[in-house]
C-alpha positions as CSV (number, residue, x, y, z in Angstrom):
1,M,33.2,113.9,-11.3
2,N,34.6,110.9,-9.5
3,S,37.3,109.0,-11.2
4,F,37.7,105.1,-10.9
5,S,40.9,103.2,-11.0
6,H,40.9,99.7,-12.5
7,L,42.6,98.6,-9.3
8,E,39.8,99.6,-7.0
9,P,36.7,97.5,-6.4
10,I,33.6,98.8,-8.1
11,N,31.0,99.6,-5.5
12,S,27.6,98.8,-7.0
13,L,26.1,101.3,-4.6
14,A,27.9,104.0,-6.4
15,F,26.0,103.1,-9.6
16,S,22.7,102.3,-7.9
17,G,22.7,105.6,-6.2
18,K,21.8,103.9,-2.9
19,P,23.5,105.4,0.2
20,E,26.1,103.2,1.8
21,A,24.5,103.5,5.3
22,D,21.3,101.8,4.0
23,F,23.3,99.0,2.5
24,L,25.0,98.4,5.9
25,V,21.7,98.4,7.7
26,D,20.3,95.7,5.3
27,A,23.5,93.6,5.6
28,F,23.4,93.8,9.4
29,A,19.7,92.8,9.4
30,E,20.5,89.8,7.3
31,F,23.4,88.9,9.7
32,I,21.0,89.1,12.6
33,V,18.6,86.7,10.9
34,A,21.3,84.2,10.0
35,S,22.7,84.4,13.5
36,T,19.3,83.7,15.0
37,R,18.9,80.7,12.7
38,L,22.3,79.4,13.8
39,E,21.4,79.9,17.5
40,N,18.2,78.0,17.0
41,S,20.0,75.2,15.1
42,Y,22.6,75.0,17.8
43,A,20.0,74.8,20.5
44,Q,18.3,71.9,18.6
45,L,21.6,70.2,18.1
46,Q,22.2,70.5,21.9
47,Q,18.8,69.0,22.5
48,E,19.6,66.1,20.1
49,V,23.0,65.6,21.8
50,T,21.4,65.6,25.2
51,Y,18.8,63.1,24.0
52,L,21.4,60.8,22.4
53,T,23.5,61.1,25.5
54,H,20.6,59.9,27.7
55,E,19.7,57.2,25.1
56,L,23.3,56.0,25.0
57,A,23.4,55.9,28.8
58,D,20.2,53.8,28.8
59,R,21.5,51.5,26.1
60,N,24.8,51.1,28.0
61,A,22.9,50.3,31.2
62,A,20.7,47.8,29.4
63,L,23.7,46.2,27.7
64,K,25.6,46.0,31.0
65,A,22.5,44.4,32.6
66,S,22.2,42.0,29.6
67,L,25.9,41.1,29.9
68,G,25.5,40.5,33.6
69,E,22.5,38.3,33.0
70,N,24.4,36.4,30.3
71,E,27.2,35.9,32.7
72,R,24.9,34.6,35.3
73,V,23.2,32.2,32.8
74,H,26.6,31.1,31.6
75,R,27.7,30.3,35.1
76,A,24.4,28.5,35.8
77,L,24.8,26.4,32.7
78,Q,28.4,25.7,33.5
79,R,27.4,24.5,36.9
80,I,24.7,22.3,35.3
81,V,27.1,20.8,32.8
82,D,29.7,20.3,35.5
83,S,27.2,18.4,37.6
84,M,25.9,16.2,34.8
85,P,26.3,12.5,35.4
86,C,27.6,12.1,31.8
87,G,30.7,13.4,30.1
88,V,30.3,16.5,27.9
89,L,32.9,17.7,25.3
90,V,32.4,20.6,22.9
91,V,34.6,20.2,19.9
92,E,35.2,23.1,17.4
93,G,35.6,22.6,13.7
94,D,39.4,22.5,13.9
95,G,39.3,19.7,16.4
96,S,40.1,21.9,19.4
97,V,38.0,21.2,22.6
98,S,36.5,24.4,24.0
99,M,34.9,22.7,27.0
100,I,35.0,19.4,28.8
101,N,33.3,18.8,32.1
102,P,34.8,17.0,35.1
103,E,32.8,13.8,34.5
104,G,34.2,13.7,30.9
105,R,37.8,14.0,32.3
106,R,37.0,11.3,34.8
107,L,35.5,8.9,32.3
108,L,38.4,9.4,29.9
109,D,40.9,9.5,32.7
110,I,42.8,12.5,31.4
111,S,44.2,15.7,32.9
112,L,43.4,19.3,32.0
113,S,46.6,19.6,29.9
114,A,45.5,16.8,27.6
115,A,42.0,18.2,27.1
116,E,42.9,20.9,24.6
117,H,42.5,19.0,21.3
118,L,40.5,15.9,20.4
119,E,43.5,14.1,18.9
120,A,45.4,14.5,22.2
121,I,42.4,13.3,24.2
122,S,42.1,10.2,21.9
123,I,45.8,9.4,22.5
124,A,45.7,10.0,26.2
125,A,42.4,8.1,26.7
126,G,43.1,5.2,24.3
127,I,39.8,5.8,22.6
128,D,39.6,7.0,19.0
129,L,37.1,9.8,19.5
130,A,38.7,11.8,16.7
131,G,38.2,8.9,14.3
132,F,34.6,8.5,15.4
133,L,33.9,12.1,14.7
134,N,35.6,12.0,11.3
135,R,33.7,8.9,10.3
136,R,30.3,10.3,11.0
137,S,28.2,10.5,7.8
138,G,25.7,13.1,9.1
139,G,23.0,13.0,11.8
140,D,23.4,11.8,15.3
141,Q,25.5,8.6,15.8
142,E,26.4,6.5,18.7
143,Q,29.3,4.0,19.2
144,E,30.5,1.9,22.1
145,F,34.2,1.8,23.2
146,S,36.0,-0.4,25.7
147,K,38.6,1.1,27.9
148,T,40.8,-0.8,30.4
149,T,42.0,1.0,33.4
150,G,44.3,-1.1,35.5
151,K,42.6,-4.4,35.9
152,M,39.1,-3.0,35.3
153,K,37.5,-2.9,31.9
154,R,35.0,-0.2,31.3
155,W,32.6,0.5,28.4
156,L,31.8,4.0,27.2
157,S,29.0,5.0,24.9
158,V,29.8,8.1,22.8
159,H,27.0,10.0,21.2
160,D,27.5,13.1,19.0
161,R,25.3,16.1,18.3
162,C,26.2,18.8,15.8
163,L,25.4,22.3,17.2
164,F,26.5,24.3,14.2
165,H,27.0,23.0,10.7
166,G,29.1,25.9,9.5
167,D,26.8,26.9,6.6
168,E,24.1,28.6,8.7
169,P,23.5,32.3,8.3
170,G,25.5,34.5,10.7
171,L,27.9,31.8,11.8
172,H,30.7,32.7,9.4
173,G,31.9,29.1,8.9
174,R,31.8,28.2,12.6
175,K,31.2,24.5,13.4
176,Q,30.7,22.9,16.8
177,T,29.9,19.3,17.9
178,V,29.0,18.1,21.3
179,L,30.2,14.6,22.4
180,I,28.2,12.9,25.1
181,L,29.9,10.1,27.0
182,R,28.1,7.6,29.2
183,D,29.5,4.8,31.3
184,I,27.6,1.7,30.3
185,T,29.8,-0.8,32.1
186,L,27.0,-1.9,34.4
187,H,24.7,-2.3,31.4
188,K,27.3,-4.5,29.7
189,Q,27.8,-6.5,32.8
190,A,24.0,-7.0,33.1
191,E,23.9,-8.1,29.4
192,A,26.6,-10.6,30.0
193,E,24.9,-11.9,33.1
194,R,21.6,-12.2,31.2
195,E,23.4,-14.1,28.4
196,R,24.9,-16.5,31.0
197,A,21.5,-16.9,32.5
198,R,20.0,-17.5,29.1
199,K,22.6,-20.2,28.3
200,A,22.0,-21.8,31.7
201,T,18.2,-21.8,31.1
202,A,18.7,-23.2,27.6
203,L,20.9,-26.0,29.1
204,S,18.3,-26.7,31.7
205,E,15.6,-26.8,29.0
206,I,17.7,-29.2,26.9
207,A,18.2,-31.4,29.9
208,M,14.5,-31.4,30.8
209,T,13.5,-32.1,27.2
210,L,15.9,-34.9,26.8
211,A,14.9,-36.4,30.1
212,H,11.2,-36.2,29.1
213,E,11.6,-37.4,25.6
214,I,14.2,-40.1,26.2
215,R,12.9,-41.8,29.4
216,N,10.0,-43.7,27.9
217,P,11.7,-44.8,24.7
218,L,14.7,-46.0,26.7
219,A,12.4,-48.2,28.8
220,S,11.0,-49.6,25.6
221,L,14.4,-50.2,24.1
222,E,15.5,-52.0,27.3
223,L,12.4,-54.2,27.1
224,F,12.9,-55.1,23.4
225,A,16.6,-55.7,24.0
226,G,15.7,-58.1,26.8
227,L,13.2,-59.9,24.6
228,I,15.8,-60.2,21.8
229,A,18.4,-61.6,24.2
230,A,15.9,-64.2,25.4
231,G,15.2,-65.3,21.8
232,G,11.8,-66.2,20.4
233,E,9.8,-66.3,17.2
234,D,9.1,-62.5,17.2
235,T,12.8,-61.5,17.2
236,A,12.6,-59.9,13.8
237,E,9.7,-57.7,14.9
238,W,11.4,-56.8,18.1
239,V,14.5,-55.7,16.1
240,G,12.3,-53.5,14.0
241,Y,10.9,-51.9,17.2
242,L,14.4,-51.5,18.4
243,H,15.4,-49.7,15.2
244,A,12.3,-47.5,15.5
245,G,13.1,-46.5,19.1
246,I,16.7,-45.7,18.3
247,R,15.8,-43.5,15.3
248,S,13.1,-41.8,17.4
249,L,15.7,-41.0,20.1
250,A,18.1,-39.8,17.4
251,G,15.4,-37.5,16.1
252,T,14.7,-36.1,19.6
253,V,18.3,-35.4,20.2
254,N,18.7,-33.7,16.8
255,N,15.6,-31.6,17.4
256,V,17.0,-30.3,20.7
257,L,20.5,-29.6,19.2
258,S,19.0,-28.0,16.0
259,F,16.7,-25.7,17.9
260,H,19.1,-24.6,20.6
261,G,22.2,-24.5,18.4
262,A,23.4,-21.4,16.6
263,G,25.0,-23.1,13.6
264,F,23.7,-22.9,10.0
265,P,23.8,-26.1,7.9
266,S,26.1,-26.2,4.9
267,M,24.3,-26.2,1.6
268,A,25.1,-28.1,-1.6
269,P,23.1,-29.2,-4.7
270,L,21.2,-32.4,-4.1
271,D,18.6,-34.6,-5.7
272,L,15.5,-33.7,-3.6
273,I,13.5,-36.8,-4.6
274,A,16.3,-39.2,-3.7
275,A,16.9,-37.3,-0.4
276,I,13.2,-37.5,0.6
277,R,13.0,-41.2,-0.4
278,S,16.1,-42.1,1.7
279,S,14.7,-40.1,4.6
280,L,11.4,-41.9,4.5
281,E,13.2,-45.3,4.7
282,F,14.9,-44.0,7.8
283,A,11.5,-43.1,9.3
284,R,9.7,-46.3,8.1
285,P,10.5,-48.4,11.2
286,I,8.6,-45.8,13.3
287,A,5.6,-46.0,11.1
288,D,5.7,-49.8,11.1
289,Q,5.8,-49.7,14.9
290,A,2.7,-47.4,15.0
291,G,0.9,-49.6,12.5
292,V,0.4,-46.8,10.0
293,S,1.2,-47.2,6.3
294,L,3.8,-44.8,4.8
295,D,3.5,-44.1,1.1
296,F,5.7,-42.0,-1.2
297,E,4.9,-40.4,-4.6
298,A,7.2,-38.3,-6.7
299,D,7.7,-36.8,-10.2
300,D,10.4,-38.1,-12.4
301,A,14.0,-37.9,-11.0
302,G,16.0,-34.8,-11.6
303,L,14.4,-32.3,-9.2
304,W,17.5,-30.6,-7.6
305,V,17.7,-28.0,-4.8
306,E,20.3,-26.3,-2.8
307,G,20.0,-28.0,0.5
308,N,21.4,-30.1,3.3
309,S,20.6,-33.8,3.3
310,S,20.9,-34.2,7.1
311,A,18.5,-31.2,7.7
312,L,16.0,-32.5,5.2
313,Q,16.2,-36.0,6.8
314,Q,15.3,-34.3,10.2
315,L,12.5,-32.4,8.5
316,V,11.0,-35.7,7.1
317,L,11.4,-37.5,10.4
318,N,9.7,-34.7,12.3
319,M,6.8,-34.4,9.9
320,V,6.2,-38.1,9.7
321,S,6.5,-38.5,13.5
322,N,3.9,-35.6,13.9
323,S,1.5,-37.3,11.5
324,L,1.9,-40.7,13.3
325,R,1.1,-39.1,16.7
326,H,-2.2,-38.0,15.3
327,S,-3.1,-41.1,13.3
328,E,-4.9,-44.2,14.5
329,T,-3.5,-47.7,13.9
330,G,-4.3,-48.7,10.3
331,G,-4.1,-45.0,9.2
332,R,-2.1,-43.7,6.2
333,V,0.6,-41.1,5.8
334,R,1.4,-40.0,2.3
335,V,4.5,-38.0,1.2
336,S,4.9,-36.6,-2.3
337,V,7.4,-34.4,-4.1
338,R,6.6,-32.4,-7.2
339,R,7.4,-29.3,-9.1
340,D,5.1,-26.3,-9.0
341,E,3.7,-24.5,-12.0
342,L,6.6,-22.0,-12.0
343,A,9.2,-24.7,-12.6
344,K,9.1,-24.1,-16.3
345,Q,10.6,-20.6,-15.8
346,P,14.4,-20.8,-15.3
347,K,15.7,-19.9,-11.9
348,K,12.1,-19.3,-10.6
349,G,10.9,-22.8,-9.9
350,R,10.0,-24.2,-6.6
351,A,9.8,-27.8,-5.3
352,V,6.8,-28.8,-3.2
353,I,6.9,-31.5,-0.6
354,E,3.5,-32.6,0.8
355,F,2.9,-34.5,4.0
356,S,-0.7,-35.6,4.4
357,D,-2.5,-38.0,6.8
358,N,-6.0,-39.1,7.5
359,G,-5.7,-38.6,11.2
360,C,-7.7,-36.6,13.7
361,G,-6.8,-33.2,12.2
362,I,-6.0,-29.9,14.0
363,A,-8.5,-27.5,15.5
364,P,-8.6,-24.1,13.8
365,E,-7.6,-22.3,17.0
366,Y,-4.4,-24.2,17.1
367,L,-3.2,-23.7,13.5
368,D,-1.4,-20.4,14.4
369,E,0.3,-22.1,17.4
370,I,1.6,-25.4,16.1
371,F,5.0,-24.0,14.9
372,R,5.7,-22.3,18.2
373,A,8.4,-24.0,20.2
374,G,7.0,-25.8,23.3
375,F,3.4,-26.0,22.0
376,S,1.8,-29.4,21.9
377,V,-1.8,-30.1,21.2
378,S,-1.7,-33.5,22.8
379,G,0.8,-32.6,25.5
380,N,2.7,-35.8,25.0
381,S,5.7,-34.2,23.1
382,S,8.3,-31.5,23.7
383,G,6.7,-29.3,21.0
384,L,10.0,-28.9,19.2
385,G,9.3,-31.0,16.1
386,L,7.3,-28.5,14.0
387,A,9.4,-25.5,15.3
388,V,12.5,-27.2,14.1
389,C,10.8,-27.9,10.7
390,R,10.0,-24.3,10.2
391,Q,13.6,-23.4,11.1
392,I,15.0,-25.9,8.6
393,V,12.6,-24.7,5.9
394,S,13.6,-21.1,6.6
395,Q,17.3,-22.1,6.3
396,H,16.5,-23.4,2.8
397,N,14.8,-20.1,1.9
398,G,11.4,-21.8,1.7
399,C,8.0,-21.6,3.4
400,I,5.7,-24.0,5.2
401,R,1.9,-23.9,5.5
402,V,-0.8,-26.3,6.7
403,V,-4.4,-27.2,5.8
404,S,-6.4,-29.3,8.3
405,A,-9.9,-30.4,9.0
406,V,-10.9,-31.9,12.3
407,G,-11.7,-35.6,11.9
408,S,-10.4,-35.7,8.2
409,G,-6.7,-35.2,8.4
410,T,-3.9,-32.7,7.9
411,T,-1.7,-31.7,5.0
412,F,1.6,-29.8,5.3
413,F,3.1,-28.0,2.3
414,V,6.8,-27.3,2.2
415,E,8.1,-25.2,-0.7
416,I,11.8,-24.6,-1.4
417,P,13.5,-23.0,-4.4
418,S,14.6,-25.5,-7.0
419,L,17.7,-25.3,-9.2
């Protein structure tokens, strides 16, 4: 009988009764199977490695080609930017300038060393580009800057465009802004030249208007002055004609100055009824000379407006003169002042001034043209009177409209806010 020590491993084969040689055969067979599996796995792994190696090589080649293409595109874009006729600056979020083209350096008159930060560029160029970029409130903006180089003054237009806002996915807080600089000196010079030409044209128009409007009245004034100097029974009548001619000339000069001037009349509270009545007395000699009656109607006193008495006098003189030109001798011109129906509501009332005549009237096709400067139905006036009236009414925050019937007469309505 075999004896077993507790220090020796127990061989299960001894208990199972299976010969040790059979056990080794089975173990070797299992080893062969496992080895075969390992060889197959290793072969598959080698195939995978080979495939991945080829795939990596293809990817590397594609990436290299893509990098090369990107480099070519970058060089092409750089050449395009460098050849652009305007200045281009790319500003990062921290104010550093990542790119500036040669035209940008030329326009700003700076060197490469000063083109690293927008603050340095602003100081070197004498243009507050940094402040312009900091003041932007979103969206594209444009501002004009003047720059003096030596004895020459240049104007630059700066336009900004935000490429990255910093909160877009994948940008990791990056922010970029492009500044576009254009030299607009020639444009500014052309504008100044046009303004000088406009002023010269305006002066020429004023001279022509005054010459046309003043020549005939001056001849009449000279005639009446001679008659008055010679004496006679009609001296009082000639003096009236002289007054009418002088006031007509004053109205013409004031029309030209009002229309071509850039000033705005000073406003103050005034009694509208008293102002209109006084203005009508100023225009009465002209009506008397034309042989047309001039009547005035008004509500009770106390209708106050914010206005300018001289401007309102010019308004009345122009409206009355316009009515007289279209009225026959023996005609009638009526001027009235009243409150409208809203006057009972505080701070919402309006004063209405009506100028009506029983003259020839205005054809419907001319009603939209009569307030245009230079337009005259009869052709015997400068066409400034009604244009100046509309300008005066607008300065008083009011409106003017007209109703007319050919052969029956015309009525103008002037409405201005009352106090």
